[in-house]
C-alpha positions in Angstrom: 112.2 125.1 109.0 111.8 127.7 111.8 108.7 129.2 110.1 107.1 125.8 109.8 107.7 125.0 113.5 106.2 128.4 114.5 103.2 127.7 112.3 102.7 124.3 113.9 102.9 125.8 117.4 100.4 128.6 116.4 98.0 126.1 114.9 98.2 123.9 118.0 97.7 126.9 120.3 94.8 128.1 118.3 93.1 124.7 118.4 93.6 124.4 122.1 92.2 128.0 122.7 89.2 127.2 120.5 88.5 124.0 122.3 88.8 125.7 125.7 86.4 128.5 124.5 83.8 125.8 123.6 84.1 124.3 127.0 83.9 127.6 128.9 81.1 129.1 126.8 79.1 125.9 126.4 76.1 125.4 124.2 73.2 127.8 124.7 70.4 126.2 126.6 67.0 125.8 125.0 64.0 126.9 126.9 60.4 126.1 126.1 57.0 126.9 127.7 53.8 124.9 127.3 50.5 126.3 128.3 48.0 123.7 127.1 47.4 120.0 128.0 46.5 117.4 125.4 45.9 113.7 125.7 46.2 111.0 123.1 44.4 107.7 122.8 46.4 104.6 122.1 44.5 101.9 120.4 45.6 98.4 121.2 43.9 95.0 121.1 44.5 91.5 122.3 42.9 88.3 121.2 43.1 85.0 122.9 43.5 82.2 120.3 41.6 79.1 121.1 42.8 75.6 120.0 40.6 74.0 117.4 38.2 71.5 118.7 36.8 68.4 116.9 40.2 67.3 115.6 40.5 63.8 114.1 43.9 62.4 115.2 45.4 59.0 115.4 48.7 58.2 117.0 50.8 55.0 117.3 54.2 54.1 118.5 55.5 50.6 117.6 58.8 49.0 118.3 61.0 48.3 115.2 61.9 44.7 115.5 64.5 44.0 118.3 66.5 47.2 117.5 65.2 49.0 120.6 64.0 51.8 118.3 60.4 53.0 117.9 58.4 54.3 115.0 56.1 57.2 115.9 53.2 58.0 113.6 50.7 60.8 114.0 48.0 61.4 111.4 45.6 64.3 111.4 42.7 63.9 108.9 40.6 66.9 110.1 40.8 69.8 112.4 38.2 72.1 113.9 38.4 75.8 113.2 39.2 79.0 115.1 37.6 82.2 113.8 40.8 84.2 113.4 43.3 81.5 112.7 45.0 81.6 109.3 47.3 78.5 110.0 47.0 75.3 112.0 50.1 73.3 113.2 50.8 70.0 114.7 53.1 70.6 117.7 55.2 67.6 118.7 57.2 67.6 121.9 59.8 64.9 122.4 60.7 63.3 125.8 63.7 65.6 125.9 61.6 68.7 125.4 62.5 69.6 121.8 59.6 71.0 119.9 58.7 70.3 116.2 55.9 72.2 114.5 54.4 70.9 111.2 52.0 73.1 109.2 48.7 71.5 108.5 47.8 71.8 104.8 44.0 71.8 104.2 43.5 70.6 107.8 45.6 67.5 107.5 49.2 66.4 108.3 51.2 63.3 108.9 54.2 62.7 111.1 56.2 59.5 110.6 59.5 59.1 112.3 60.5 56.4 109.9 61.6 52.9 111.0 65.4 53.0 110.5 65.9 56.3 112.3 63.5 55.6 115.2 62.6 58.0 118.0 63.5 58.2 121.7 61.8 56.1 124.2 59.6 58.0 126.6 56.5 60.1 126.7 55.8 62.2 123.6 53.2 65.0 123.6 51.3 66.3 120.6 48.6 68.9 120.0 46.9 70.8 117.2 47.1 74.5 117.6 45.7 77.5 115.8 47.8 80.4 114.8 47.4 83.8 113.4 50.5 84.8 111.5 50.6 88.5 111.0 51.2 89.2 107.2 54.6 90.7 106.3 55.8 90.1 109.9 57.4 87.5 112.1 54.7 88.0 114.7 52.6 85.0 115.5 49.7 84.6 117.9 49.2 81.0 119.0 46.7 79.0 121.0 47.9 76.8 123.7 46.2 73.4 123.5 46.3 70.8 126.2 48.6 68.1 124.6 47.7 64.5 124.2 50.4 61.9 125.1 51.7 58.7 123.7 54.3 56.5 125.3 57.0 54.8 123.2 
């Protein structure tokens, strides 16, 4: 038992001494010298997406009987084009500010809130926007169109 206690003390003392030596000696510093200058060119680009023009859109908001609810309908039958866009979306902004985006398929889309559910009363905003969605990425470049409004 006495030998085991002595071994434990020696091991502990050796560990403390090794740790202290590391702190006192420290790691050797690395020195480097550079005698030439070089420059690199960073290639970056930016593109401002424009909203498509010449869109064919109809919008209506009708009350649903005497329920106090409204049925909002927006139909897009054609959109203009933007040279670099690979998607077009209908962006719908509710009176509370929540945003819904609907992908346009072949330049057309339809939004219908449905009669039973209804939509909130107030000013709704909608626009057709062009997007470039970078393949294999979550990066999206979007235009910012001036929205049209409809009041329910």
